C-alpha positions in Angstrom: -19.3 0.5 7.6 -18.7 2.3 4.4 -20.2 5.7 3.9 -21.9 5.5 0.6 -22.7 9.2 0.6 -19.0 10.1 0.1 -17.5 10.1 -3.3 -13.8 9.4 -3.8 -11.8 10.2 -6.9 -11.0 7.1 -8.8 -7.2 6.5 -9.4 -6.7 5.9 -13.1 -4.3 3.2 -14.3 -2.6 3.6 -17.7 -0.1 0.8 -17.7 2.6 2.4 -15.5 3.2 2.4 -11.7 0.8 -0.5 -11.2 2.0 -1.1 -7.6 1.0 2.4 -6.5 -2.3 2.3 -8.4 -3.1 -1.0 -6.7 -2.6 0.4 -3.2 -4.8 3.4 -4.0 -7.5 1.3 -5.7 -7.5 -1.2 -2.8 -8.0 1.7 -0.3 -10.9 3.1 -2.4 -12.6 -0.3 -2.7 -12.3 -0.7 1.1 -13.8 2.7 1.7 -16.9 1.5 -0.2 -16.9 -1.9 1.6 -16.2 -3.7 -1.7 -12.6 -4.9 -1.4 -13.5 -8.5 -0.6 -15.2 -8.8 -4.0 -12.0 -8.0 -5.8 -9.9 -9.9 -3.4 -11.9 -13.1 -2.8 -15.0 -12.8 -4.8 -18.3 -14.4 -3.7 -19.9 -17.8 -4.1 -22.4 -18.5 -6.9 -24.7 -21.4 -6.1 -24.9 -24.3 -8.6 -28.7 -24.4 -8.4 -30.6 -21.2 -7.6 -33.9 -23.0 -7.5 -33.1 -24.6 -4.2 -32.5 -21.3 -2.5 -34.9 -19.8 0.0 -36.3 -16.3 -0.5 -33.8 -15.0 2.1 -30.9 -16.7 0.4 -32.0 -15.5 -3.0 -32.2 -11.9 -1.7 -28.7 -12.3 -0.2 -27.4 -13.6 -3.5 -28.8 -10.6 -5.4 -27.2 -8.3 -2.9 -23.8 -10.0 -3.4 -24.2 -9.8 -7.2 -25.0 -6.1 -6.9 -22.0 -5.3 -4.7 -19.7 -7.3 -7.0 -21.1 -5.4 -10.0 -20.3 -2.1 -8.2 -16.7 -3.3 -7.5 -16.3 -4.4 -11.1 -17.7 -1.0 -12.4 -15.2 0.9 -10.2 -12.3 -1.3 -11.6 -13.5 -0.8 -15.1 -13.6 3.0 -14.7 -10.2 3.0 -13.0 -8.3 2.0 -16.2 -7.6 3.9 -19.3 -9.2 2.9 -22.6 -5.9 1.3 -23.7 -6.1 -1.1 -20.7 -9.9 -1.7 -20.7 -9.8 -4.4 -23.4 -7.9 -6.6 -21.0 -10.8 -6.8 -18.6 -13.8 -6.1 -20.8 -14.9 -9.8 -20.8 -14.5 -10.2 -17.0 -17.8 -10.9 -15.4 -16.7 -10.4 -11.8 -14.6 -7.9 -9.9 -12.2 -10.7 -8.8 -11.7 -11.9 -12.4 -10.9 -8.3 -13.6 -8.6 -7.7 -10.6 -6.7 -11.0 -11.2 -6.3 -10.3 -14.9 -4.6 -6.9 -14.2 -2.5 -8.4 -11.4 -1.3 -11.2 -13.6 -0.3 -9.0 -16.5 1.2 -6.0 -14.6 2.5 -7.6 -11.4 3.4 -11.0 -12.7 2.8 -14.6 -11.5 3.9 -15.9 -8.1 7.5 -16.7 -9.3 7.9 -13.2 -10.8 6.5 -11.6 -7.6 8.9 -13.7 -5.5 11.9 -12.5 -7.5 10.8 -8.9 -7.3 10.2 -9.1 -3.6 13.6 -10.6 -3.0 15.1 -7.7 -4.9 13.1 -5.2 -2.8 14.2 -6.9 0.4 17.8 -6.4 -0.6 17.1 -2.8 -1.4 15.5 -2.3 2.0 18.4 -3.9 3.8 21.0 -1.8 1.9 19.2 1.5 2.5 21.5 4.0 4.2 21.1 7.7 4.7 23.4 9.9 2.5 25.7 12.4 4.2 23.9 15.5 3.2 20.4 14.0 2.9 17.5 15.6 4.7 15.4 13.4 7.1 12.2 13.9 5.1 13.9 12.9 1.9 15.4 9.7 3.5 12.1 8.8 5.0 10.5 9.2 1.5 13.0 6.7 0.1 12.4 4.2 2.9 8.6 4.4 2.7 8.6 4.1 -1.1 10.4 0.8 -0.9 8.3 -0.4 2.0 5.1 0.4 0.0 6.4 -1.6 -2.9 7.2 -4.5 -0.6 3.7 -4.4 0.8 2.2 -4.4 -2.7 3.9 -7.7 -3.3 2.5 -9.2 -0.2 5.3 -8.6 2.3 4.2 -8.2 5.9 6.6 -5.7 7.4 6.0 -4.4 10.9 6.2 -0.7 12.0 8.9 -1.7 14.5 11.1 -3.2 11.8 10.9 0.0 9.8 11.7 2.1 12.8 14.7 0.0 13.7 15.9 0.0 10.1 15.8 3.8 10.0 17.6 4.2 13.3 20.5 1.9 12.3 20.9 3.5 8.9 21.0 7.2 9.7 24.3 9.0 9.2 26.7 9.8 12.0 25.3 13.2 12.9 22.2 11.5 14.4 24.1 9.2 16.7 23.2 11.1 19.9 19.5 11.3 19.2 19.4 7.7 18.1 20.9 6.6 21.4 18.3 8.7 23.3 15.4 7.2 21.3 16.6 3.7 21.8 17.1 4.1 25.5 14.0 6.0 26.3 11.4 4.9 23.8 9.5 1.6 23.2 10.3 1.0 19.6 7.3 -1.3 19.2 5.0 1.6 20.0 6.7 4.6 18.3 5.1 5.5 15.0 7.1 6.4 11.9 5.6 9.9 12.0 6.7 10.4 15.6 10.2 9.2 14.7 10.4 11.5 11.8 9.2 14.4 13.9 11.9 13.7 16.6 14.6 13.4 13.9 13.6 16.5 12.0 13.6 18.6 15.3 17.1 17.3 16.0 18.1 18.2 12.4 16.7 21.7 12.6 18.5 22.4 15.9 21.8 21.4 14.2 21.1 23.6 11.2 20.3 26.6 13.5 23.6 26.0 15.5 25.6 26.0 12.2 23.9 29.2 11.1 24.6 31.0 14.3 28.3 30.1 14.1 28.6 31.6 10.6 
């Protein structure tokens, strides 16, 4: 259940980095229990006169929640973007207008997703790259893939990282693969193990100099 007593800062969209804004906005709407109104909307009856008192009360509650979701979306865009959605009457309508313009139709999204999949498959850690920097590159692409509807498991991300590290991590990768259940290890746990290994190597090099 959403905590309506908690206020969250609204992420503001100005026409750039739509994918990241969408993720933040989706999280915020979920925190208020309003994401379903932007995602799927709600059903308006053809004839309200046939509704019972309880159904009419429920409908008013749905309209109120949808209006709240629409208000949040309206306030999450800059004045240069607002004209695109000013005539939208529901949260779903406003959300779809923004998605259509800034993320593209299904064909455009499919092409973009294919490109991101290639980028993900081709990811490889650079020779002198720090673990945290490589993880940031991986997660950035993963988040973009998810914003385009890709379902990518934690295990797949973990396996991808392990096979794409540079040679200096060979020993720790072998240990992790032989002693850990890759379906249960989190990305944060993996990064912690790899960073510890990285720090130990750095200390050894420093002690030799």
